[in-house]
C-alpha positions as CSV (number, residue, x, y, z in Angstrom):
1,X,121.6,-61.4,46.1
2,X,120.7,-61.6,49.7
3,X,120.9,-58.4,51.7
4,X,122.8,-58.8,55.0
5,X,122.3,-56.1,57.6
6,X,125.4,-54.7,59.3
7,X,124.3,-55.7,62.8
8,X,124.6,-59.5,62.0
9,X,128.4,-59.3,62.4
10,X,129.0,-60.9,59.0
11,X,132.7,-60.3,58.1
12,X,132.9,-62.2,54.9
13,X,134.6,-65.5,54.3
14,X,137.2,-66.5,56.8
15,X,140.8,-66.9,55.6
16,X,142.9,-69.8,56.8
17,X,145.0,-69.0,59.9
18,X,148.3,-69.3,58.0
19,X,147.1,-66.7,55.4
20,X,146.0,-64.4,58.1
21,X,149.4,-64.6,59.9
22,X,151.3,-64.1,56.7
23,X,149.3,-61.0,55.9
24,X,149.7,-59.6,59.4
25,X,153.5,-60.1,59.3
26,X,153.7,-58.4,55.9
27,X,151.6,-55.4,57.2
28,X,153.7,-55.1,60.3
29,X,156.9,-55.2,58.3
30,X,155.8,-52.9,55.4
31,X,153.0,-50.6,56.5
32,X,154.0,-49.6,60.1
33,X,156.7,-47.0,61.0
34,X,159.7,-48.3,62.8
35,X,158.4,-46.8,66.1
36,X,154.9,-48.3,65.6
37,X,156.5,-51.7,64.8
38,X,158.8,-51.7,67.8
39,X,156.0,-50.7,70.2
40,X,153.5,-53.1,68.8
41,X,156.0,-56.0,69.0
42,X,157.0,-55.0,72.6
43,X,153.4,-54.8,73.8
44,X,151.8,-57.8,72.1
45,X,154.6,-60.2,71.5
46,X,157.1,-59.5,74.3
47,X,154.4,-58.7,76.9
48,X,155.8,-55.4,78.1
49,X,153.4,-52.8,79.6
50,X,153.0,-49.3,78.3
51,X,155.0,-47.8,81.3
52,X,157.8,-50.3,80.7
53,X,158.0,-49.5,77.0
54,X,158.0,-45.8,77.8
55,X,160.8,-46.2,80.3
56,X,163.0,-48.2,77.9
57,X,162.4,-45.7,75.0
58,X,162.8,-42.6,77.2
59,X,159.4,-41.2,76.3
60,X,156.2,-40.4,78.1
61,X,153.7,-43.3,78.4
62,X,151.0,-41.2,76.5
63,X,153.4,-41.2,73.6
64,X,153.6,-44.9,73.7
65,X,149.9,-45.3,74.0
66,X,149.2,-43.0,71.0
67,X,151.8,-44.8,68.9
68,X,150.3,-48.1,69.8
69,X,146.8,-47.0,68.9
70,X,148.0,-45.6,65.5
71,X,149.8,-49.0,64.8
72,X,146.6,-50.9,65.6
73,X,144.6,-48.5,63.4
74,X,147.1,-49.1,60.5
75,X,146.8,-52.9,61.0
76,X,143.0,-52.7,60.9
77,X,143.1,-50.5,57.8
78,X,145.6,-52.7,55.9
79,X,144.0,-56.1,56.9
80,X,140.5,-55.2,55.7
81,X,139.5,-57.1,52.6
């Protein structure tokens, strides 16, 4: 078996785009809290900024930022294979 150093950027075999999207939708639906899901969707899919999301939710923008970072971390954790 060939040793592959970590610095080469090898991430394993690439999954087809449809499989990746299906997995991402499932993780967003099942692994994120409702607040994480709403903020992630508002930021990435609806194109709202953090201050805009904070204003509509009635919270401080740092709360939105922390929640978004936790949602991203959960996505990374659950999408590893």
